[in-house]
N, C-alpha and C positions, 0 to 999 in steps of 0.2 A: 603437762606443761614442759616446755623445753628447759634445758639447763640454764639458759641465760635469764630466765624469769623465775628463778627459784624463790617464790614468794613466801612470806610468813603471814601469820594471822594479823588481823587489823590492830588488835591491842598492842602486840609486840612492835608492830610497825609504827604505831602512834608514839610509843615510848621511845623508840630509837630515832624516829624522824625519817624512816625509810622502810618501805614495804618489801624491798628486795634484799635478800641475804647477800647476794653477790655484789651489791652496790654499797653495803654497809661496812665501813672500815673504822672501827673505834680507835680513838687516839690513845696510844700506850695502854694503860690499865684502866681506862675510863669506864665507869659503870653508870649507865643512864639511870635516872630516877624513875621510880614506878609510882603510879597514882593508885591509891587504895581508898575508894569511896567509903564513907562512914554511914551512909544511909541510902535508902532506895532512890531518892531523888538524884543524889550525886551519881549513883550507879547508872541511872537512866541517861543522865547528861553525858557521862563518860562513854557510854555505848554509842550515843549519837556522834560524839566527837571522833571516836575511833573509825566509825564507818565513813564519816565525812572526810577524814584524812585519807583513808584507803581509796575513796573515790577520786580524790584529787591526784593522788600518786598514780593510780591506774590511768587516769585521764592523760597525764603527762606521758606515761609509757605508750598509750595508744596513739598519741599524736605522732610518735616516731614509728610505731609498729601497728598501723591501722588494720592489718589483716590477721592479727593473732587472735584466732577465734576462741582460744582458751581464756585469754585475758578479757575479751569482750564478754564472754559468758560469766567470768568472775566479777567483772564490773557490774553487769546486770543483776547478779546475785546480791552483791553488796548494796546496790541501789535499792533493791527491794527491802533488804534488812534495815537500811537507813530510814526509808520511808515508814516502815513499821515502827521502828524505835521512836522516830519523830512524832508520829501519830499517838503512840502510847504516852509519851511524855506530855505532849500538849493537851491531851484529853484529861490527864490527871493534874497537871500543874499550870496549864495555861500556855499561851503562845510565846514563842521565843524569837519570832521574826515578824516584821511588819507585813509580810505577804502571807502570813498564816491564815488558813481558813477558820481557825479557832477565834480570831478577832471578831468574826461575824456572829459567833455564838455568844461570846462574852464581851459585850461592847466595851471596848477600850480598857482592858485589864492589863495593859502593857506594863504598867509600873507598879503592880500590886505584889510582886514577889521579889526575891533577891535576884540579882543579875548573875549570869553564869560565872563571871570572874570574881564574884564575891564569895565563892565556895572555898572553904578551908579544907584542903586535902591533907591527910596525915602522911 
């Protein structure tokens, strides 16, 4: 990867709000909060969220740098990991979107569990 795209891992990027070290400039001594899941379900949700964030940030980068093959490869890698995490979560805990294939298997279980924003992280 080139020096301009000194990327960081999806979790750290999610916590900072920026996937790229060279674009992250903390305000004074600001320390970003970290999310520490307390159970498997919360951990799986956090994993999906971190990859989703990474995909969005890489998508924005690739809009400006569409020929960066390293970032395209990284995007495809994160997309694969996101899809895997989403499938694992929905298989175990049910659908999280209205477009989920899991709605076909569990007829309208949309409202049977807690919503993602109802999770209390420590």
